[in-house]
N, C-alpha and C positions, 0 to 999 in steps of 0.2 A: 768847206761845204756851206752852201747858203742855207738860210733858214727854211726855205720851202722844201728843199731836198731832205733836210733833217726831219721835218714834220712827216713827209711821205714815208720815210724809212720807218719811223715809229708806228705809223698807221698800218703799214704792210706787216710789220713784225707782230703787232697786236692781233691783226686779223688772222695771220698764220697760226698764232698760238691758239686762238679761238677755234679755228678749223681743226687743228690738231687735237684739241681737247674733245671736240664734238665727235671726231672719228674714234677716239679712245672710248668715249661713252658708248658709242654705237657698237663697237667691237665687244665691249663688256656686256651690253644688253643681249647681244647675240649669244655670247658665251653662257650667260645665265639662262637664257631661254632654251637654247638647243643643246648645249653641252652639259650644263649642270641642272637642267630642268627637272629631271627625275628626283634629284636630291631635294630641291626646294619644294616640289609638289608634295613629297612625302612628309616634309617638315610641316607644311601647311595643314596637311591632313591630320597630323598628330596633334596639332593645336586646336583643331575643330572637332575631332572625334577622339574618344578614349574608351577603354574598357573599365567597367566598375564591377565590384563583387556583388553577387546575388546570393542572399542568405538562403541556406537550405532549410527545408521543413525539419524541425527537430523531432526526434523519435518520441514515441508515446511512453508513458509510465503506467503500468498496470498493477493492480493489487493481486494478491496470490489467488483470489477467487475469480480473476478475469475482469474485474471492473476497471474502467478507464479512469485513472487518477489525474493525468495531465496529457494534453495533446495540443498540436498546432493546427490551426485552421487558417486558410488563406484569406487575406483581407486586401482590398484593392483601393488604390487612389486613382480616380478617373480624371483624365485630362483630355483635351481635344486639340488636334492640329487643324486649324481653320482652313488651311490650304493643302490638305492631303490630296494625293493624286486623284482619288475617285470623286471628290467633291470640289475640285478646282473650278468647275464650270459655274458661273454665277447664276445662270438660269436654274440649274439643278438645285443649288444651295437655297435660293430664294423660294423655290416651290416646295421645299421640304422642311425648312427651318421652323415654320410655325407648328407643323405637325410634331416635330421633335420637341419643341418647347412645351407643347401640350402634354406629351407623354412623360417628359421629365417632371413636370409639375404634378401630374397625377401620381407618379411613382414615388417621388421624394416628399411631396407635400410641404416644401419649404419656401416656394415662390409661386406666384401666379403664372399662368401661361404667358401673359404679356411681359412680365419681368424677365422670364427666361428668354423670350424672343428678343427683347432689347439687349440683353446681356450677350447673346450669341451674335447678333447683328453688329453690335459695337465692336466685339472682338474680331469679327471678320474685317471690319473697316480698318482696324488697327493691325491687321495681318498677324494676329496672335497665333503662335505655333505650339503653345503648351498651356492652353487655358484650363484652369481648374474647374471641374464640374462637381465632383463630390469626393469626400474622403470616407474611409471605413465602409466600404461596400463589400458585401459577402459574395461568394462564388455563385450562388443561385441567383442573386440579384443581378450579377454581371451577365449571366446567361440571358436573362430577360432583357436587359438594357441593350445587348447586342442586336436585338430584333427591332429596335426603334428606327424610325426614318433617318436617313443619312448613315447611321452606324451600320445598317445592314447592307450597305453597298459592297463592302468587302472587309475582311479581317484587318488588313493593313491600310486599305485605301479609304475607308469610311471616316477617318479622322479620330476615332476613339482610341485613346491610349490608356491601357490598364497597367498600372505599376503595382506588382504584387508585393505584399508584405505579409509576414507570417505572425499571427497573433497566438500567444500561448494562453490556454484556458484550462481551468480545473473544473470538470463537470460536477464534482461534489463540493466545490467551493472551499469551505473551511475545514472539511474533514482531512486530517493528516496534512494540513497546509504547510506546517513548519518542517515536517519530515520530507515532504516532496520538495520544498524549497523553491528557489527561483534563480535565474541566471543574472549575474551581476559582475561586470568586468572589473569593478572597483573593489570587490570583496573576494579575493582569491578565486575569481571566475564564477562565484555563485555560492548559494546556501543549500544545504540539504542534498537530496539525490540529484537535483538539477545541476548543482555545482560539482559534486563529487564525480559524477559520471558524464561530465560534459564532453569528454573526448569521444564517447560513444554516441551520445544523444545529438550532438551538434551537426553531424553529417559533414559533407564537403561542399564548400561554396562553389557557385557557378560564376560565369562572367556574362555581362551584357554590354553591347556596344551602344554608346550614347553619343549624341552630337550636340555641340554648343550652338545655340541660336541667339538671336538678339536679346539683349538684356543679361547675357551671361548665364542663361538657363541651359542645363544639360537635358536633352530630350532623348528618350530611347529611340533607336532607329526602328525597332519593331517590338512586338509584344513579348516575344519569347527570347530567352537568353541564348547567346551564341554557344556557350558551354553550359549545359543544364546542371543545376546543383543536384547532389545526391543526398537524399534524406537520411537522417540519423537512425541508429539502431533503437530498438525498443527495450525498455527495462522492465523486468518482472520483479516487483518488490515482494517482500514478505508480509506486507500489511493486509489484513483482512478487513474489508470495508465495513462489514457489520459489527465486528468487534471494535473497530475504531470509533464508529458511531456510538456504540454502547459506552466505551471508555470516556469519550468527550462529554456525553450526556450526564453520566454519573458524577464525573469530576465537577462539571459546571454547577450542577444542582447542589453539591456539597459546599462548594466555594461560596455560592450565594447564601446558603443557609448559615454558614459560619462567618460570613463577611470577611473572608480571609484575603490576604494580599495576592498570593499565587499558589499554584499547585501543579502536580504532575502525576500521571498514571502511565505505567509501562506494563504491557502484557507480553510474555515471552513463552515460546514453546520449549518445553524442558529438553527433549531429546535432540532437537535440531539447532537450538539457539536462535531460531528465527523470531524476530519481533513482529507480533501480530497487531499490536496497537501501541501508540505512544501519543499522549495528549499533554499539552502544556497550556495553562491559562494564567493571565495576569489581569488584575483588576485595573480597569481604565476609568471607571466611574462606579458610583454606588449601584450594585446589582448588575454590572456589565463587565464581562470578561472577554478578552481577546488573546490570541496566540501571538505574543510579541517576542518571546525569548524561549529557547529550548532548555528548560531547567533540567530535563532528564539527562542530558549529556554534558551540560555546561554549568549546572547549578551546584557548585562545590560548597558543602556546608558540613558542620558536625552531624554525623548520622544519629547520634544518641543511642537509645537502647537496642535498636536493631543490630548494632555492632556487637552486642554481647554474645551473639552466636560465635563470632571469631574468638572471643576471650575464653568462653567455655570450651571451645574446641581445642585451643592450645593447652588448657589445663588437663583435659581428658587425655590428649595425645601424649603428654609428658607424665601421665599417671600421678599428677599432683593431687587430684581428687577423683571421686567416683560420683555417680548420680545419687547414690545412697548416703554419701558423706554428709555430716551435719555441719551447719554453719549458722552463725548468728546474723540477724538482720538489723541489729541496733545501729545507732550512729557510729560512723567510723572516722576517727581523727587522724589526719596526716598533717605534718607541719604546715601551718598556715591555711588549712582547708578542712572543714567539717563536712563529711559526705553523709547524707541521710536520704531516706526515702520520703517522697512527698505524701505517700499514703500512710506513713508511720511504720514502725517495726511490726513484723509478724512473728517475732521470737526466733527461737532456734529451729531451723527447718532443714530438710534435705537439700542438697545442691539442686536437684531437679525442681523442687518447690520454689527455691530462690529464683530460678530461671523463669518458671512459668508465672511467678508473681512480679517479675522484673525488679528485683531488689538491687539498687545501685550500691548500697553499703556492702552487701554480701560479695558482689563480684569485685568491687574495689579492694576489699579486704583479702580475698583469695589471690588475686593477681599480685597485689603488693607484697603479701607475706611470702608467697612462693617464688617470686622472681626478683625480690628486692636486692639480693646479693649478686644476681646475674641478669640485669635488666635487658640486656641485648638478646637473651634467649627468648624472651616473649616477642620482641619485635622481629626477631629472625623468622618466626612462624609467619608473620604478616608479610614479610618480604618473600618468603618461600611460596606463599600463596599469590604473589604478584599483586597484592593490593596496593602497592606503591606505584604501579605502572599503568599507563594508559591501556585501554582495551584495543586500541588501533582499529577504530570503527571505520565503516565504509563511508560515513558522512563526516564532514569537517566540523570543527567546533568543540571537540571533546576537551574538557578541563583535565589538567594533570592532577592526580591524587596527591594528597599531602599526608604521608605517614612518617612520623618522627622516629628517630632512633637515638640512642645515647650519645652519638657523635655530633648531633646537631647542637648549635649554640643555644637554641631556645629550650633544650632539654633540662628540666628541673628534676634532679635525682630524688627529691622528696615528694613531689606532687604529680609529675607527668604520667608516670606508670599507672598510678591509681585512677587518674582521670581518663586515660586512654581506655581503661578496662570497660567503662560504660559509654564510650563513644564520643569523648571530647578530645580537644587538642589534636584534631586531625580534620582533613577535608576530603570527603568522598561524594561522588555524584550518585543520584538515585539509581542510575543504570549500573554503576559499579557495585552497589550494594545488592541489587537484584541478581546480578550475574553470579555473585558469591552464594546466595541462597539457592539459585538454580543449580549450582554444582552439588549442593547437598541433596536436592531433589533428584539429581541425575546420578545418584550413587557415587558421588565424588568426582565425576568428570566435569572439569571446569572449562566452559566454552566462552569464546568471545562472541557477543551477539552480532547477528548480521541483519541487514535491511534489504539486500538485493540477492536473489537466488539465481537469476539467469538473465543473460542478455541475448536478444534475438535480432536477427537481420533477415528481413523478408520472410518472417515466420520460422526461420531455422535457428536453433541455438548456436551461438558462436562462443559463448563462455558461460560457465556455471560456477556457482560459489557454494562452499560449505563452511560452516562455522569453524574457526581456527581453535584447536585444542590448546588451551593455556597450560593445563595440568591434567594429566590422565587420572590422578588420584590425589585429592587434596589431603586425605588423612586415611587412617586404617579403617577397615570395615567395622571393627569394634567401636571406635569413636563415632563413626558415621551412624551406626545403629542407635547409639545413645542420644546424639544430638537430634536425630529424626524423631525419636520418641519424645524428647523434650519439646521440640517445636509443635508436635501434635498435642502435647500436654497443655500448651498455652490455651487451646480451644476447649479442652475437656475439663480443666480445673483451674486455669489461670486467668490472666487479664483479658483474654479473648473469648471467655466462656459464653458471654452473651451473644456472640456472633457465630457460634457453632451451628451446623446444619444437621438435621436428622436424616438427610438423604445421602450425604457424602461427607467424608472426613477432610478437614483442612489442617495444614501445618503452617506455622508462621510465628511472627513475633511483632508485638507492638513496640513503638518507639516514640517517646515524648522528650524533646530536647529543647533547652533554652538556647536560642541562637543570638548571635551578635547583630546589632543594628548598624550595618556598615562600619563607619569609623567611630561610632559612639559606644562600642563595646556592649557589655551586658547590663548596663544601667537600666535600660528599658526592658521590662519583662515581656519578651517576645518569644513565642514558642513555635516549634515545628512538630507536627504530628505525623507519624508515618506508620504504615502497616505493610509488612513484607512477608510473603509466604508462597505456598504452592498448593495445588489441589488436583485431583483427589489425593489425599495423603498416602493411601495404600498403593496407588499406581499413578504417580504424578504425570500430568500432561501439560499443565501450564503453571508458570510462576508469575507472580503479580506483586507490584509495589504501588502504594498510594502515598503521596506526600502532600500535606496541606501546611502551608507556611503562614504564620501569623493569624490564626483563627481568633475571632473575638468571642469572649465568653468561655465556654468549655474548650479545653485544649488537650485533654487526655486522648491518646490515639484511638482507643476503643470506641470513643464517642464521636470522634471527628473523621479519622482516616478509615475506621472500621466499616461504617455503613456503605461507602462506595465500593470497598473491597468485596464485601459480601454481596452487594447487588450485582457487580460484574461477574463474580464467581457463580452465583446462582443462575444467572441468565445464560452463561456459557455452558454450564452443566446441563441445563434444561434442553438446550438445542443440540447437544453433542451426544448421540446415542452410544458412541464408542466408549464413553466414560461410565455408562451404567454397568453395574455389576450384576452377575447372575441372571442375565436375560439371554435365553438361548436364541440362536438365529432360526428363523423360519423361512427357508428357501423353497420356493415352489419347484417341484421336481425331486426334491430330496425328502419330502415330508408326505404325510397322508393327503391324498387328494379328496375332494368332496365325493361322496358316494353317488353313483349314477345307476339308474335302472338299466338292466340288459335290454337289448332291443336294437333299434335302427342305428347303425354306425354314423351315418351322415348327420343326424340330428344331434347326437351327443358330441361329436367332434366340433360342431358349430358352436355349441354352448361353451365347451371347454376353451375353445380358441378365443371366444369373446371375453373370457375372464383371464386370458393370458396363461392358462394352465397347460403345461406340456405333458401329454399323456403318451404312453408307449402302446402302439397298436401292432398286434401280431398278425393281422390279416386285413384283407381289403374287401371282404364280403359285405353285403348290405346289412346283415344282422350279426350280432355278437353275443357272447356270454362273458361276464366279468370274472376274471380269475383271482386277481390280487390287487389290493390298493395300499399296500404297506410302503411301497417305494415307487411312486408313479403308479399308473394304472395300466395293466396289461390286459388286452382283450383277445379272446380266442375266437377264431373264425367259426361261424355257424353256417352249415350247409344242410338244407332240407333234402332228405333222401326219400324217394317214393317208397311207401310201405313201411317206413320206420318212424317211430314216435319221436317228434322233435323235443328238444330240451327248452322249455319256456321258463325255467326257474329264474327269478329275478326280474322278469319282464313286467311292463305295465299291461293293463287289460287290453288296450287297443292292439299292441303288437302280438300279444299271445293269441287273441281271437283270430287275427289275420293269419298267423302261421298254422293254427289248428284247423281253421276253415279250409286253407289250401291243401291240408293233408286229408280232407274229406271226413273229419270228425265232427260229431255233434257235441257241443261244449256246454256244460252247466257251470255257473260261477257262484262262489261263496266268498263273501267278504269284499274288501276294497283295498287298494294300495298296489303292491306288486306281488307277483306269484311267489308263494313260498312252498307250495306242494302241488303235485299233479298225480291223479289216480293211476295213470298208466306210466310206468317208468320210462325215462328217455332211452331210446335205442331199441325198444321192444317193437316186434313186428305188428303191424296194424292193418285193418281193412277199412274200406270206405264205409261210412255210416255208423262206425263204432262210437259209443258214447264215452266221454271223458269228463271228469270233474276237476276243476282247478280251484285252489284255495288262495285267496289274496289277503295280505295283511299290511 
C-alpha cells in the first residue's frame, strides 16, 4: 500500500469514528430528553425546591386565676420579590415605588423616603428575589403594610413575602419566671413548665415549600404553609398571680434589708398540694436581686431547726418522751462535739417548751440517748416518711435529698445521730421541708406538690392532675395532735411569739442553721434563716416556708425569715374571707329583706330589682299587702271590692288616699309615715260619703 492510500484510510477511519461518536451522543441526548426526562426533571426540581418545617404556635400557660403567664405571638420577617408576577411590569413598578418608599419611611421611621426608593430601585436592577425589608414586625403592623402601594396588588403577586416566626412572651415578665421556665433544646428540652410539658405545649410542626434562588437563598413559594402547623395545648398552672406577686415582693424586700445572698418563698395549698407561689432571688449586685436559680426545688442544704419537727415526731411516735416530760437544756457533750444553744440554757423544761424555744441541746440529748443503741430505728422513721426520696415533681431540676443511715460510710456512731436531731449532716430542699410540714397541717396526709392542674386543647380539658399521695398517714393521731400543739406553741410562747397574730392562729417552726460555704466548710460563719409553718392553725388552708441565706447582721429566723412569713400570711388572710371564723353568710333570698311599704306592686318590684333582691310575689294585682319578710318577701293580692272597706294597713299616705278615695270615703289623716290603723276595719260594708280616719306612724 502506498503512502497516499494509507493516509486516506486513516482519515476515513477517524472520520467514521467521529461520526459514530456523534450519533451515540445524539442517541443518548434523545434518551435523556424523551425517555428519562421525567426522572431528571424531578431531580432538578428536588434540587431547586424543598419543604422546610414551620414551627407551631406554642400553647399558653395560665395561672389558676386565669391570668396569662406565657403565650406565643406571631412575629414576621418581611422580604420582597422584586419580580413577582403582579409587579413584573416596569411601568407599574416605577409609578408606585416612590409611594411605597414614602409609606415605609413613615411607618418604620428608620430611613428617609429617598433612601427607601434608592434601596428598592437598586434591588430591582439587581433582580433581587428575596430582599430584606424589615425584621420583627407584628401581625397588626403586617395588616397595615399589606395596604401599601405595590403590596396591595395581590397577596402573592405584590412581591411582599412575610415569613412568620413565633415569639414567646411573659405578660407579667418576672413574676414566676423561673417556674414558668423556657424552652431550651440544650437543657433537657427546657426549664420549668415550658420544658416539662413541652410535648403538650409545642404542638405539631407544619411544612412550607421553598425555592432556591440566586445566591443560594431559599425563598418561600407562598406566604402560607403547605401543611399548616397545629398549635400546642394550654397549661393551667396552680400559680396564683396575686400570691406570686406578694411572695416575690416580700422576699425581695427582706433580702435587700438583710443584704442576703439569696432566698426563696414557697406557698402551698394544704388540702390539694397545689403550689400557689414560688419565688427565688439571688443577689447580682448591691441591693439588686434576680431569679437565676430555683433554690426551692434544687437548693439542697442543711435544714437546721425546722427539721426538729421530724425528730420530735419520731420520739413521740415511739413513746420515748411525752410533751410533758422534763429535759435539761444545758450543754450536751458527745465525743468530739459540744452541742449548745446560742441563746443559752433555759434550764430544765418540758419537752414542749424545749421545742417551742428551739433547744439544740435538748433534742440532741433526747435522740442520742433514746436511739444510741439502735440508731437505725431513728433513721427508719425518716425513710418511712420518704424524706430520702425525691418528690417526683412536675418540673425538672429537683435535687435528690441526702438522709444518712448507719450503713453509710460517712456515718459517725458518736456524732451523726445527735447532729441529725437538729437538722445537720443531711441535705433537704425547702420544698421537701415544706411538704413535710404540709402533711402535719393536712392531718397526716403527705402529698407531693403539683404545679399544673390541667391541660386544655381548644378550651377542652384533655388531662387533669391531682397531687400524688406519698403517705396517707405519717403518724398516729395522738402524735399528730401533740406536734400540732407544739407548732402552735412556737407562736404563743416560743421563738415565734413576736410574730403571732391576734386575728388568726399560726403554727410553725423557726430554723437558724450555720451552712457550709461551698468547699470551704464551716470556717466562715454563714447562716441560713428559715421559717416554715401553716395557717390558720385551727383549720389550715396554706403552708408556707421562707428561707433567707447568708443574711448580714441579724441572722435569727424570727428576725430575718419571720417578717416576710408574717407579711405574706397577713395579706393572704385579709383577702380570703373563707378563712375568717364565725362570720355567718348573708345570702339575699335566704335572709330578711328590707322592709317595704304596702301599696303599688310595680313601684316596689322596680326598687327591689334595682338592688338585686329576689322577692316572692303571690299575686299580679296593681296593689298588695305584705304578709311575711322573714324568708324573702311574700305579697298578698289586694283587690278593691265595691261597698267593702279596703285594707290600707302598711301603705304610704299617697296609696291609701287613692284607694279610699276610689271607695267613695272621706278621709282624715293623723300622723305621718305609713298606715298603722284605720277607723273602719278592713272588710266592713261601707257606703259612699262615709268618713274614715287613718293613723300613720
